[in-house]
N, C-alpha and C positions, 0 to 999 in steps of 0.2 A: 516712598520707599524705592530706592534704585533696583532695577531689574538686573538679571543675569545676561550675559551673553555667551554665545557659543562660536567656537571658531573652527571651521574642518578644512582640510587639503581634498583635493578631486582632481583624479587623472593624471596624465604623466606629470613627473617633477619638473624643476628646472633647478640650476644653478642657485637661483637666489629667492627662491619659493619661500623657504624659512625667514627672509627679510622681511617678504610682508606681513608672515607673523608676528614678528617682533614689532613691526610697525603700527599692528592692530592693538596687541598685549599691551605695549609700552602706552602708547596711549590712551587706554581703555583705565590703566591705573593711575592717570593725572586727573581723573573724574570720578573718583569712589562714590560722590554725592548721586553719582546718574548711574554708573554703571557697577554693579555688586562683584560676584564672583565671574571670573573669565575662564569658561570651559573650552576646552580644547577636543574634537572627538576622534578617537582611534581608526584611523583607516575610513575618516570619510564618512559620509553618508552612511554606510554600515555601521562605522562605530555609534552612529547615532540612533539607528534604529537597533541596534545589538546591547545600549546604555551602555557604550564602555568610553566612559568619560574622565576627561584627566582636570583637575583643577588645577590651574598654571600658577595658581602662589605657587605651588611646591618648588617654582623657579626662582630664582634671588635674581637680581638686578645684573649682576656679574653672567649668571648662566642665560639669563634672556639676552644677553649683548651676543654669547656664542651663535644665536639664532642668525645671525648676519652673515657668519663666515661659515656655514654649513649647509652642505649640497643635500639632495633626496628632500624625502618629505619627514621631518622632526616628528611630525604627529601620526603618521601614517596615511597615505592616501588609497582609492581606490576606482573603479572603474563600474560605475553601476548606474542603471538606467530606473530612477525613484520611480515607481510603480500608483498609478490614482489609486485609490481603496483601501486597503490593509497598511500599506504601508504609510502613505501619506497619513491617514488616521494615526497609526503609530508614532509618526513622528511628532504629531500637536500632544499627544499625551505624554512623550517625553519633555516637549516646551513646558507643557503646564507641572509637571513633578518636579521640574527643576527651577520654574519660575525666568524662563528663558523670555525675553524682550527684542533682543537683539542677535540675529543671524549672520555670520560674515562667512561666506563661501567662499574659497579661492581655488579658482581653477579657470577653464579656456571654456569654448564653447558649449559642450556637453554639460559643464559645471553650471555655465549660465543658465541652462533650459533645467535644472533641477533648482537654481535658485527661485526661478521664476516660478514654477510648478510651487514653491512653497510660498512664494509672496501671493499668488493668486486664491490660495487655499486659505489662507490667511484671512485676506478681505474677504472672502465668499464665507467663512465660519464669523466673520465680524472679531476674530483675535488680533489683539493688540501687539504685532509683529513686526519688526524693521527689519527685513531680509535684504542684504545688499551682496551683491556680487563684487568680489574682488580679482582682477583681472592675471591672467599669469595664461602664456602659451610660448612653447619656443617656435608653434608654427605661424606665430604671427599675422593669423587671420582672422583674430575678432574685430568684427566691424568697430565704427565708432570713435577709435581711438587711432591716435598715429601709430603706435606699436603697442606689444604686449609686454609685459615685463617677463625676462627669462628670454628674450628672442636676443635682446644684445650681445648676453654671453656666450650663447650658442653660434650666432654669427663671428663673434671674435674667435672662438675655438676652432668652427669649420674653416674660416680663410686663414689661420695660422696653421693649422694642419694641411692643408693644401700648399702653402708655400713652402713648407718643410720639407713635404714628399716631393713635389715636384724639383727642388734642388737635388734631392737623394735619386730620382729617377734620371735627372741631366748627366748627374755625371756617371753614370754606367749604361746610357743608353747605346751607345756605338758597340757594343759586345752583349749588353743584355736585354733587359726588361725597356722596352720603347712605349708603351702605352701604361697608365695608372690612371684609375677610376674608382672614384671617394663617391658612394652612396651615401645620403645625409636623407633624413626625416623630411616628410612633406607629403602627405596622402592625397591631398588634392590642391595644393599651392605652392611655388616653388620659393618663396622667400627665404628659405634657407641656403639653397642653392645657388639664387643669386647673389646674395650676400659675399657668398665665397668670391666673387669677383674682385671684391675690395683687393684681394694678395696679388692681382695683377699689375704692378707697379710699373710694367714696362711692356713693349710689344711682343716679347718672346715669352715673358714670364707665365707660370701656371696661375689661373687653369686657364688650359685654350678653350674650352669647351664647357656650356652649361648647359643642362637638359631639365627642363621646368614643365610640369603638368600644363602651364598654359600654352605653350608649343606644343602639338603633336609631333610625336616622333615618328619621323620617316627615315628605316634604317639605311636606305643609300644616300640619304644626303648627311646621315651622321657620319656613315662608313667615308663618305668623300672627304668630309671634314678633317677626320682623324688622318687619312692619308695626307692631306695636303700641309696638315701641320707637323707630321713628322717629316713631311719633303724638306720643307722651311725651317723648321725649330730641331729638329735632330729628336724628339718625341712629343707627347702628349697628354696631359693631365688633363682628366674630366671629372665634372662633380657632376652628379645623377640626383633628382628626386626622385623616393621610394615609389610616387603615385604617377610615374610616367605613363601616358599614354597613348596609344595608337590614334590615327586620323580616324577611327571609327569610335574612338572615345573607350576603348578597351583596355584596363590595367596589363601593362607588360608581364607583371608578375603576380599577378591575383593567387594567391595559397588556395582558393576555393573556401574559405573559412569567413566567419565575420566575429567583431568581439560585441560587448553586451549593449553598445549601440547601434548595431548592424551594421558598423564598416568594414569595409574587406580587409581582410588579413592580407599585408603583402608577401610575398616569399623572397626578396631579394632580386634586384634587378640588376646590382654591379655585377655577379657573374654572369648573368646572362648576356650584357653586354659584351662583358670579356669573353666571352666564348665566339660571339658575332665576331668581333673585332680577331682573334685567332685564327679561326674556318675562313673568314673572308679575305683578311687582310695579310695573314700570317707572322703577324706582328706577337713576340712574346708580351703577354699582359698580365699584370698585377691588380689586383683589385682589393678595397676595405669595404666596412659596411661600420660606419662613427655609431649609429645604433644608440644606447645610452650611455656610451662614453659622452657626446655631445652635450648631454643634458645635464651630466653628472659633474662637467668640468669648473669645478669652483674655482680650481687654482689659476682659471684664465678668465675669470669675471671680469665684466668690464665696470666701472665706476660707474659711467652713467647707468647701467641697466639696474645695478644695486641701488643708489641713490632713488631710481625711480620706482621697485620695487618697494621701497619702504614707504615712499609717500605715497603710495596706492592705500597701503596698510591703514596710513595717518588719516588718509582722505574721506576715508570707509567710515571711521569713528568719526567723524567731525560732521559726517553727512547724517551717522545714526542719529548723533545726538541734538541736531535741527531738527529730527522731525521727517528728513527726508528718505523715502523708502521706494524700493523696488528699482535701485540703480545700481550703475556701474562708474566707479573714477576713469574717467578716459583721459588720455594724454594729447594735449592739443600741443601741435608743433606751430611756436611763434618764429621762429628763426630757424637757419640749417647752419651759418656762420656770421657770427657765432651762435653757437645751439641755444635755442631758446625755448621753456616748453612750460604748460602750466597743465593744472588738473582741471576738471567740470565734470559734474553729474551728467549721464546720457541715460535715458530708459532703458530698461532692463527688457522691454518686450522688443527693444529694437535691436537688440545683441544676440539675444536666446536664438538657435538654429539657424543661424546666417553664418556666411563666411566671406572672410574678405579676400580676393584673388590678388595675385602680384601683379599691377600694372605692366601692360606688356613696354610703356614709355621708358620703363625701368632695362629695357633689355635693348639691344641693339637689334638693326633691322631683320638680320637673319635670324633673330631670337637665341642666339648660343653665347652671347657676351653680355657683361654689366655696361650701360649706356653711361652717359654723363650724368644724366637724371637721376639714375639710380645709384652711382655713387656718391653724389649728395645726399639722397636719402639715407644710406644705409651708416655713410661715415662717422656720424654724430655717435650713433647708436653703440659702438665698439670702442670710443675714446676712454682713456684713465684705466690704472689698474685697481684693481680691489684684491690685493692677496692675500689669504688666508694667511694665520700663524702655522711656521713648520716648526717640527720637534723631531730628531735624529734623521733629516733630510727629507720628511714626508709633510704633508698637510697634516698637522692636528687637529681632528674631527671627535667630535665628540660621542661619548657611546650612550646615546638618550635612552634612559629607563625610567618610565613614569607610573606612580602607583594610581590606581583607576579609584574613582570614587565609590562607594556603595550604593549599588542598583536600589531605585526605588518603586519599579514595576515589576510583575513576572516575566519573563522570559520571551523572545520574539526570535523567530527560525528567518532572517535574513542573510540572505547568501549572494 
């Protein structure tokens, strides 16, 4: 008899995470003799713990296809550090009650940790479960994969944004704003900030400076670079990672609190830098924080990113049916021009709780510009347009509403 499958989304969403959901559910439907019901958890692992499950059979093929063009997390996501003991025990009670033989957990580094815990507990208990981590993260910091689905679209968005903002500032710099700072995500790594360098298609084009966590921030060096840029170009556009650190490794914008996984909550580096420029250099300075806009911008999704997001979902099902457990589908770059890639499974044990920093070779010798090697790496990831359908001038996104299956177990207090 076929076993049922359970899919869940976890962590910060991306413009194409739902495309991976499509890849998994659509592929599973092609194997009814091996995979029975495909459930989706409402709000990630919290939905599993609280037995808030969705039977994806309620989605017609046409509705399922809409997942490919919808941002956010259609089934809901969460940030929750799965605890050993009662929570893991509860998880497997849910698996037993709903005859789950396959778990597809779609997320980034912290989600890989959750998936690994489940896989190891299943092995320890002798429970027949195939747990596979499906990669997703705009931070692009998952190890063993060339890039992470979700990143290419965000790179396209921030490069587009800084190019457009640069043209805006350039037109007003003689009498108004001379410095513009765009803050992008990246708590520990500067992949997103560095990718914005793709927008600089000539010597004076924005961004003029890139600030990443991999290069310790020095106020004097930064201000000198800003002043020299304003003098030579007329204005200065800066892209800064939220996780900038000083030479002692301290976050510039640590808000003093942490999230569910113990990560420092950052309070905004852009206004801090803008104030520094205003006070020390006297230039009028504007700033913006891309924040959720960058990871929700489905209207600017990369076609390459969309294809890879679908492919990792399909590969996860292929691996599961082949009995390959505790792995993540990783993207392997075969060539950059023309861009060619393939997928292969990598051990989840080598992915969880690890981060891939931005190579310094992708930055110039001063650490504030994109190098030729960086451009070669990033450029293929933003290629192609994957525009969603529009209605009345706006993207036409579904208002997802799902019925939950009837619980089979007593309630559980998971928060």
